[in-house]
C-alpha positions in Angstrom: 0.0 0.0 0.0 1.3 3.4 -1.0 2.0 6.3 1.4 0.8 9.9 1.3 3.3 12.8 1.9 2.7 13.0 5.7 3.2 9.2 6.2 6.5 9.4 4.2 7.9 12.2 6.4 6.8 10.6 9.7 8.1 7.2 8.7 11.6 8.7 8.2 11.5 10.5 11.5 9.7 7.9 13.7 11.4 7.3 17.0 8.6 5.8 19.2 5.2 4.3 18.4 3.6 3.1 15.2 2.3 4.8 12.1 -1.3 4.1 13.0 -3.7 7.0 13.3 -4.9 7.7 16.9 -1.9 6.4 18.8 0.8 8.5 20.3 4.1 8.7 18.4 7.4 10.3 19.0 9.3 11.8 16.1 12.7 13.3 15.5 12.7 17.0 15.0 15.2 18.6 12.5 14.5 22.3 13.1 12.9 24.5 15.7 11.8 28.1 15.7 10.7 30.3 18.5 9.5 33.9 18.7 10.1 36.4 21.5 6.6 36.2 23.0 6.9 32.5 23.7 10.7 32.0 23.2 11.8 33.6 26.5 10.0 30.9 28.5 11.1 28.2 26.1 14.7 29.1 26.7 14.3 29.4 30.4 13.0 25.9 30.3 16.0 24.8 28.1 18.3 26.2 30.6 16.6 24.2 33.3 17.3 21.0 31.3 21.1 21.5 31.7 22.2 20.7 28.1 25.3 22.4 26.7 24.1 23.0 23.1 21.0 22.4 21.0 20.9 19.0 19.3 18.7 19.9 16.3 20.1 20.5 12.8 19.0 24.1 13.1 17.2 26.2 15.7 16.3 29.8 15.1 15.1 32.4 17.6 13.1 35.2 16.0 12.4 38.6 17.5 9.2 39.6 15.8 6.3 39.9 18.3 7.1 42.3 21.1 9.2 44.8 19.1 7.3 47.8 20.6 9.6 48.9 23.4 7.6 50.9 25.9 9.3 50.1 29.2 12.4 48.0 29.7 10.8 44.6 29.6 10.8 43.8 25.9 14.3 45.2 25.3 15.6 43.2 28.3 14.1 40.0 27.0 15.6 40.6 23.6 19.0 40.9 25.1 18.4 37.7 27.0 17.4 35.9 23.8 20.6 37.1 22.1 22.8 35.8 24.8 21.0 32.5 25.0 21.4 32.0 21.2 25.2 32.5 21.5 25.5 30.1 24.4 23.3 27.3 23.0 24.2 27.4 19.3 21.0 29.0 18.0 20.6 31.4 15.1 19.1 34.7 16.2 16.9 36.7 13.8 17.1 40.3 15.0 14.2 42.6 15.4 13.4 44.1 12.0 14.4 41.1 10.1 10.8 39.9 9.8 8.1 37.6 11.0 9.3 34.1 11.9 7.1 32.2 9.5 7.8 34.4 6.5 11.5 34.5 7.1 11.8 30.8 7.9 10.0 30.0 4.6 12.4 32.2 2.7 15.7 31.2 4.3 15.5 27.9 6.1 12.6 25.7 5.1 13.3 22.4 3.2 11.0 19.8 1.8 10.7 16.5 3.7 12.0 17.6 7.1 10.4 18.3 10.4 9.9 21.6 12.2 8.2 22.5 15.4 7.8 26.1 16.6 6.5 27.8 19.7 3.9 29.5 17.5 0.7 28.0 16.2 1.3 29.3 12.7 4.5 27.2 12.2 2.5 25.1 9.7 3.2 27.9 7.2 6.3 26.0 6.1 4.1 23.2 5.0 4.0 25.2 1.8 7.4 23.8 1.1 6.5 20.1 1.8 7.7 20.2 5.4 6.0 18.6 8.3 5.8 21.9 10.3 3.8 22.0 13.5 3.0 24.5 16.3 3.8 23.4 19.9 4.2 24.7 23.4 7.5 26.2 24.3 8.4 23.3 26.6 7.9 20.8 23.8 10.2 23.0 21.6 12.8 23.1 24.4 12.7 19.4 24.7 13.2 19.0 21.0 16.2 21.3 21.1 17.5 19.1 23.9 17.3 16.1 21.5 14.2 14.5 22.8 11.3 13.3 20.5 8.3 15.4 19.9 5.2 13.5 20.9 1.8 13.8 19.1 -1.2 11.7 18.1 -0.5 10.0 14.8 -2.8 12.0 12.6 -5.5 11.0 10.2 -4.8 12.6 6.8 -7.5 14.4 4.9 -6.8 15.0 1.2 -8.0 18.4 -0.2 -8.1 18.3 -4.0 -8.0 21.7 -5.5 -9.4 21.5 -9.0 -9.6 24.1 -11.8 -8.2 27.6 -11.7 -8.8 30.7 -9.7 -10.7 33.5 -11.5 -9.4 37.1 -11.5 -9.6 38.9 -8.1 -9.9 35.6 -6.2 -6.8 34.4 -4.4 -5.3 32.0 -1.9 -6.9 33.7 1.1 -10.3 32.9 -0.4 -9.3 29.2 -0.7 -8.4 28.9 2.9 -11.6 30.8 4.0 -13.5 28.3 1.9 -11.7 25.5 3.8 -12.7 27.1 7.1 -16.3 27.3 5.9 -16.2 23.6 5.2 -14.3 22.3 8.3 -14.9 25.2 10.8 -12.6 25.9 13.7 -13.5 22.8 15.8 -13.6 19.1 15.5 -10.3 18.7 13.5 -7.9 17.7 16.3 -5.6 14.9 15.2 -6.0 15.7 11.5 -3.6 16.9 8.8 -4.7 18.6 5.6 -2.7 17.4 2.6 -3.4 19.4 -0.6 -3.1 18.2 -4.1 -4.7 18.4 -7.6 -4.0 20.4 -10.6 -5.2 23.6 -8.9 -2.7 23.1 -6.1 0.1 22.5 -8.6 -0.5 25.9 -10.1 -0.2 27.8 -6.8 3.1 29.5 -6.0 4.8 28.8 -2.6 3.6 32.2 -1.2 0.1 31.3 -2.1 0.4 27.9 -0.6 1.9 29.5 2.6 -1.3 31.5 3.1 -3.3 28.3 3.0 -1.0 26.3 5.3 -0.7 29.2 7.7 -4.5 29.5 8.3 -5.0 25.8 8.5 -4.1 26.4 12.1 -7.5 28.1 12.5 -9.2 24.8 11.7 -7.3 23.2 14.7 -5.5 20.7 12.5 -2.0 19.4 13.4 -0.6 20.9 10.3 -1.2 21.4 6.5 1.1 20.4 3.7 1.6 20.7 -0.1 3.7 18.5 -2.3 7.2 19.5 -3.1 7.2 20.0 -6.9 8.4 22.3 -9.6 6.8 25.4 -7.9 8.8 24.5 -4.8 12.0 24.4 -6.9 11.2 27.8 -8.5 10.8 29.4 -5.1 14.0 27.8 -3.6 15.9 28.9 -6.7 14.7 32.4 -6.3 15.9 32.2 -2.7 19.3 31.0 -4.0 18.6 27.7 -2.3 17.9 25.3 -5.1 20.2 22.7 -3.5 17.6 22.3 -0.7 15.0 21.1 -3.2 13.8 17.5 -3.2 10.7 16.3 -4.9 8.0 14.9 -2.5 4.7 13.5 -3.8 2.2 11.0 -2.5 2.2 7.5 -4.0 -0.5 6.9 -6.7 -2.2 4.4 -4.4 -1.9 6.5 -1.2 -4.8 6.1 1.3 -6.6 9.0 2.9 -9.2 9.1 5.7 -11.3 11.5 3.6 -11.1 13.3 0.3 -12.6 16.8 -0.2 -12.9 18.4 -3.6 -12.8 22.2 -4.1 -13.4 23.7 -7.5 -11.3 26.9 -7.6 -13.2 28.3 -10.5 -16.4 28.4 -8.3 -14.8 30.5 -5.5 -15.5 34.2 -5.0 -14.0 36.8 -2.7 -14.8 35.8 0.9 -14.4 37.3 4.4 -14.4 35.9 7.9 -16.8 38.0 9.9 -16.5 38.9 13.6 -15.6 37.2 15.8 -14.2 33.9 14.4 -12.2 32.8 11.4 -14.9 30.3 10.4 -17.8 32.9 10.3 -17.6 33.0 6.5 -19.6 35.1 4.1 -19.0 36.6 0.6 -17.7 40.1 0.3 -20.8 41.1 -1.6 -22.9 39.9 1.4 -21.3 42.7 3.4 -23.4 45.3 1.5 -21.0 48.2 1.5 -20.3 48.2 5.3 -18.2 51.4 6.0 -14.5 50.6 6.8 -12.4 52.6 9.3 -9.1 50.7 9.1 -7.3 48.4 6.7 -4.3 46.4 7.9 -2.2 44.7 5.2 0.4 42.2 6.3 1.0 39.6 9.0 2.4 36.1 8.5 -0.6 35.2 6.4 -0.5 37.7 3.6 2.7 39.8 3.6 4.8 38.2 0.9 6.3 40.0 -2.1 3.6 38.7 -4.4 0.7 39.9 -2.1 2.1 43.4 -1.6 3.1 43.9 -5.2 -0.5 43.0 -6.2 -1.8 45.6 -3.8 0.7 48.2 -5.0 -0.4 47.7 -8.6 -4.1 48.0 -7.6 -3.4 51.3 -5.6 -1.0 52.9 -8.0 -2.1 56.4 -8.7 -4.8 56.3 -6.0 -5.0 57.6 -2.5 -6.6 56.0 0.6 -10.1 57.0 1.3 -10.3 59.9 3.9 -12.1 57.7 6.4 -9.6 54.8 6.2 -6.4 54.4 8.2 -4.2 52.2 5.9 -1.6 50.1 7.7 1.2 48.2 5.9 3.5 45.7 7.6 5.7 43.7 5.2 6.5 40.1 6.3 10.2 40.4 6.1 13.1 42.7 5.4 13.7 40.8 2.2 10.1 41.6 1.1 10.6 45.2 2.0 13.9 45.6 0.2 12.6 43.9 -2.9 9.5 46.1 -2.9 11.7 49.2 -2.5 14.0 48.3 -5.4 11.1 47.5 -7.7 9.4 50.9 -6.9 6.4 49.3 -5.4 7.0 50.6 -1.9 6.9 54.1 -3.2 3.5 53.4 -4.8 2.1 52.1 -1.5 3.4 55.1 0.4 2.0 57.4 -2.2 -1.4 55.7 -1.7 -1.3 56.7 2.0 0.1 53.5 3.5 1.5 53.9 7.1 4.6 51.8 7.0 5.0 49.6 10.1 7.9 47.5 11.2 8.5 44.1 9.6 6.8 42.4 12.6 3.6 40.9 14.0 2.4 44.3 15.3 -1.3 44.8 14.6 -2.0 41.1 14.3 -1.4 40.5 18.0 -2.9 43.8 19.2 0.3 45.4 20.4 0.0 48.3 18.0 -2.5 49.9 15.6 -5.6 49.1 17.7 -8.6 50.5 15.8 -10.9 53.2 17.2 -13.9 52.4 19.4 -16.6 50.5 17.5 -14.5 50.4 14.4 -14.7 48.1 11.4 -11.2 46.9 10.6 -10.3 44.8 7.5 -7.2 42.7 8.0 -5.2 40.2 6.0 -4.2 38.4 9.1 -5.5 35.1 10.4 -7.5 35.7 13.6 -10.3 38.0 14.5 -11.1 36.9 18.1 -12.9 39.4 20.3 -10.4 42.0 21.6 -7.4 40.6 19.8 -7.0 43.8 17.9 -6.6 45.7 21.2 -10.1 47.2 21.0 -12.8 45.2 22.6 -15.7 46.5 20.7 -14.0 46.6 17.2 -15.4 44.4 14.4 -12.5 42.7 12.7 -13.0 41.0 9.3 -10.4 38.8 7.7 -10.0 39.4 3.9 -7.7 38.9 1.0 -5.1 41.5 -0.1 -7.3 42.3 -3.1 -10.4 42.9 -0.9 -8.3 45.0 1.5 -7.0 47.1 -1.4 -10.6 47.7 -2.7 -11.7 49.0 0.7 -8.7 51.3 0.9 -9.9 52.9 -2.3 -13.7 53.0 -1.6 -13.9 53.4 2.1 -16.3 50.5 2.4 -16.5 46.7 1.9 -16.2 46.3 -1.9 -16.0 43.1 -4.0 -12.7 43.8 -5.8 -14.3 42.5 -9.0 -16.4 45.7 -8.9 -13.5 48.1 -9.1 -13.7 48.1 -12.9 -10.0 47.3 -13.3 -8.0 44.7 -15.1 -6.6 42.3 -12.5 -2.9 43.2 -12.4 -0.5 40.3 -13.0 2.5 39.8 -10.7 5.7 38.3 -12.0 7.8 36.7 -9.3 11.6 37.6 -9.5 13.8 34.9 -10.8 16.2 35.7 -8.0 15.3 37.7 -4.9 17.8 40.2 -3.4 19.2 38.3 -0.5 20.7 39.9 2.6 21.2 37.7 5.6 23.1 40.2 7.7 20.3 40.5 10.3 20.9 36.9 11.3 23.4 36.4 14.2 24.9 32.9 13.7 26.4 31.1 16.7 30.1 30.7 17.1 31.6 27.8 19.1 33.8 30.2 20.9 30.7 31.8 22.5 29.4 28.8 24.3 30.4 30.1 27.7 29.1 33.6 27.1 27.3 35.4 29.9 23.5 35.2 30.0 21.9 38.6 30.4 18.8 38.7 32.6 16.7 41.7 33.2 14.5 42.2 36.3 11.4 41.0 34.4 12.9 37.5 33.9 12.3 34.8 36.4 12.7 31.0 36.5 9.9 28.9 35.1 7.6 27.9 37.9 7.0 24.2 38.7 3.9 22.5 39.9 3.6 20.1 42.8 2.9 16.4 42.3 -0.8 15.5 41.7 -2.6 14.9 45.0 -4.6 11.8 45.8 -7.7 13.9 46.2 -8.6 17.1 44.4 -10.8 19.4 46.5 -11.5 22.4 44.3 -13.8 25.2 43.5 -15.1 26.0 40.0 -13.4 29.4 39.6 -14.9 30.0 36.2 -17.3 28.4 33.8 -17.0 29.4 30.1 -18.7 28.4 26.9 -17.5 27.0 23.5 -14.5 28.0 21.4 -12.6 29.7 24.3 -9.2 30.8 22.8 -5.9 31.2 24.4 -6.5 35.0 23.9 -9.5 34.6 26.2 -7.3 32.8 28.8 -4.3 35.0 28.8 -4.4 38.2 26.7 -1.8 39.1 24.0 -1.1 42.7 23.1 0.4 45.0 25.7 0.2 42.3 28.4 2.7 40.1 26.6 5.6 42.1 27.9 5.2 40.1 31.1 5.7 36.8 29.4 8.9 35.9 31.4 7.4 37.2 34.6 4.8 34.6 35.5 3.6 36.1 38.8 2.8 39.4 37.0 1.4 37.9 33.8 -0.9 35.7 36.0 -2.7 38.8 37.2 -4.4 39.0 33.8 -5.7 35.4 33.4 -9.2 35.6 31.9 -9.0 39.4 32.2 -11.4 39.9 29.3 -13.9 37.3 30.5 -13.9 37.7 34.3 -11.6 40.5 35.6 -11.9 39.0 39.1 -10.6 35.5 38.1 -7.0 35.9 39.2 -8.0 37.4 42.5 -10.5 34.7 43.2 -8.2 31.9 42.1 -5.4 33.2 44.4 -7.8 33.5 47.3 -8.9 29.8 46.8 -5.3 28.7 46.5 -4.4 30.5 49.7 -7.3 28.8 51.5 -5.7 25.4 50.7 -8.0 24.3 47.9 -7.4 23.9 44.2 -9.1 25.7 41.2 -11.0 24.0 38.4 -12.0 25.5 35.1 -15.2 24.3 33.3 -15.5 24.8 29.6 -17.5 23.8 26.5 -16.4 22.6 23.0 -12.9 23.3 21.6 -11.3 24.8 24.7 -7.9 26.3 24.0 -8.2 27.4 20.3 -5.7 29.7 18.7 -2.2 30.5 19.9 0.3 27.9 21.1 1.0 30.3 24.0 1.8 28.0 26.9 1.3 30.8 29.3 -2.4 29.9 29.0 -1.4 26.8 31.0 1.5 28.1 33.0 -0.4 31.1 34.5 -3.5 29.1 35.5 -1.1 26.5 37.1 0.6 29.3 39.0 -2.8 30.4 40.3 -3.6 26.9 41.6 -5.7 25.5 38.7 -5.4 21.7 38.9 -7.9 20.6 36.3 -9.9 21.8 33.3 -13.2 19.9 32.6 -14.3 20.6 29.0 -16.5 19.0 26.3 -13.4 19.0 24.0 -9.9 20.4 23.8 -7.6 21.7 21.1 -4.3 19.8 20.5 -1.6 22.3 21.5 -3.4 23.6 24.6 -4.2 20.1 25.9 -0.5 19.2 25.5 0.5 22.4 27.3 -1.9 21.6 30.2 -0.3 18.2 30.6 3.2 19.6 30.4 2.4 21.8 33.4 0.6 19.2 35.5 -3.0 20.3 34.8 -5.5 17.5 34.2 -7.5 17.9 30.9 -10.7 16.1 31.7 -13.5 15.5 29.2 -17.2 15.3 29.9 -18.6 11.8 29.0 -22.1 13.3 28.4 -22.7 16.8 27.2 -25.6 17.2 29.7 -23.1 16.9 32.6 -21.8 20.4 31.6 -25.1 21.8 32.9 -24.6 20.2 36.3 -21.8 22.6 37.3 -21.9 26.3 38.0 -19.2 28.8 38.9 -18.6 28.6 42.6 -19.5 24.9 43.0 -17.3 22.8 45.3 -16.0 19.7 43.5 -14.2 16.6 44.8 -12.3 14.0 42.9 -11.0 11.1 45.0 -8.4 8.4 44.3 -7.1 10.5 41.4 -3.6 9.1 41.2 -4.8 5.5 41.4 -7.5 6.0 38.7 -5.2 7.8 36.4 -2.7 5.1 36.7 -5.3 2.5 35.9 -6.6 4.5 32.9 -10.2 4.6 34.2 -12.7 7.4 34.3 -12.8 9.8 37.3 -15.8 10.4 39.4 -16.6 14.1 40.0 -18.7 14.8 43.1 -20.4 18.2 43.1 -20.8 18.8 46.8 -22.7 22.0 46.3 -25.4 20.4 44.2 -25.3 17.0 45.7 -24.8 15.1 42.4 -22.0 13.3 40.7 -20.9 12.3 37.2 -17.9 10.7 35.5 -15.3 12.3 33.2 -12.7 10.8 30.9 -8.9 11.3 31.4 -7.5 10.0 28.1 -3.7 10.0 28.6 -0.9 8.0 27.2 1.5 6.2 29.6 4.0 9.1 29.1 1.4 11.7 29.8 0.2 9.9 32.9 3.8 10.1 34.3 3.9 13.8 33.6 0.6 14.7 35.3 1.3 12.5 38.3 4.7 14.2 38.8 3.1 17.6 38.4 4.6 18.5 35.0 7.3 17.6 32.5 10.1 19.6 34.2 9.4 17.6 37.4 9.7 14.3 35.4 13.0 15.5 34.0 14.3 16.3 37.5 13.2 12.9 38.8 15.0 11.1 36.0 18.4 12.9 36.5 
């Protein structure tokens, strides 16, 4: 029986387990990436592992998230990251060099290899035929230390792209269609593998838009074949030697096959406040637009921005529109400048931002109160823009450009223009001077630690009985942005006691105070949630900070992959309701008791929850592998490592 692309890569990297969907496997990781919002904690954890140098083929530390330096915290952390990179043999991408996913795609990605990153959009590099996955920082640190990366062996869904895109419809519309089909929940343990003649015609930057936003579906990753388009891209990056062809076998087996006719697609948008709330641009009926943000790791490539420059050439942004431009990398910016396209964008009224995440994570360019903001980024969760009452829509670069001109939602096909072609350069201008590469002579270099940097906190071993209060009860599709906010709060990412003050800040401002009060009283905290708990970012702080506040378990109808792994890594039990009606048997403030926890987890049986407040009980599942049981019983992965020394 033949293999699909994912099976081929996993088979070459398999260290533990079997290539059977649904079981836990451990694979060798070739490359890692971190960014500064999650990387500081990842490297603090790497330090705690007491290894002299990273053991991957390549590890890259990117400074791209918290580049706004108001106060000392971000600058101190960046200095810490630079010194850690020198000591441990890590490449550092300096602030201003670009967004990790765009830069890694350009300079380091290779077909057929494995990559994990402490950012949920690491699957971007699946555009090159890589098995690229987001993970928590501790998982990345363990991979850098030479340990396997553990995951559930995925089921592979084939998405056949047939036909050809029509004018003014682009890759963003393809992935929005995929989100309309699959939604943001119910796809845990799945990989999307793209193919078909429509896929073969897409350039690598177009493929990257699709693999990037596959993360919003909650899949493990997304991947394209490595083919002639891959060779063309790597040649343009002066890296053709990294090319290898990678295709599925003719008789490869898939769990499911979905067909999408590209010729039938039209300009789409994700409406507030979820990436799967899809409608057509024409459905928006000329909604007035206050802000247009062009860029992010999803749509900030040379091809995207040249297209917009050609649409806007000779035009000026509508008086009511604030037009924001954030190129994905310094390479993109330099090539735009040399081609004259940057001048066209600036002449159209673009406000040029740093080559960084910026507006996408809400740490700059927050829209006005009640604003409508069109963004080419990947998430439109409530408050993520930095403005709680803003309506954020996700759109293609073409739709964004149309709104810049008209001041309202406009189907770009109605602009009355010829769709401008974009020719990709045969060779990009390459300047790698903003990478700091490690030198063996630096391995004893001093580590710089600012006052905002502390040691990663450890949990205690799991008790025999959990006596806890339900500190908060939330609904479906709770994201890591709900749990621990991004934006300006992220400067406290390496100061867990301070960052913990903001847990669930935008859901229940009293959560941290109440949780600390319960912890001080000698009880534990429990979180109760609905479907798809932990969507969005790989931010492990959404597990670390609740753990610091005394959260011992989360009971939910279902969990998303990365967040569930992060909970386990920090000794928090992810428990699943066996019956959806049991969710209704708990309210915030209820006292719960779970007896014989250690024995029942060890035996792999369900746990009995006794609601002492309501005088009822029900059972929950605790579906853990033998490795995960060891971790939660010890109180977290760092504790296991200490025990095994």
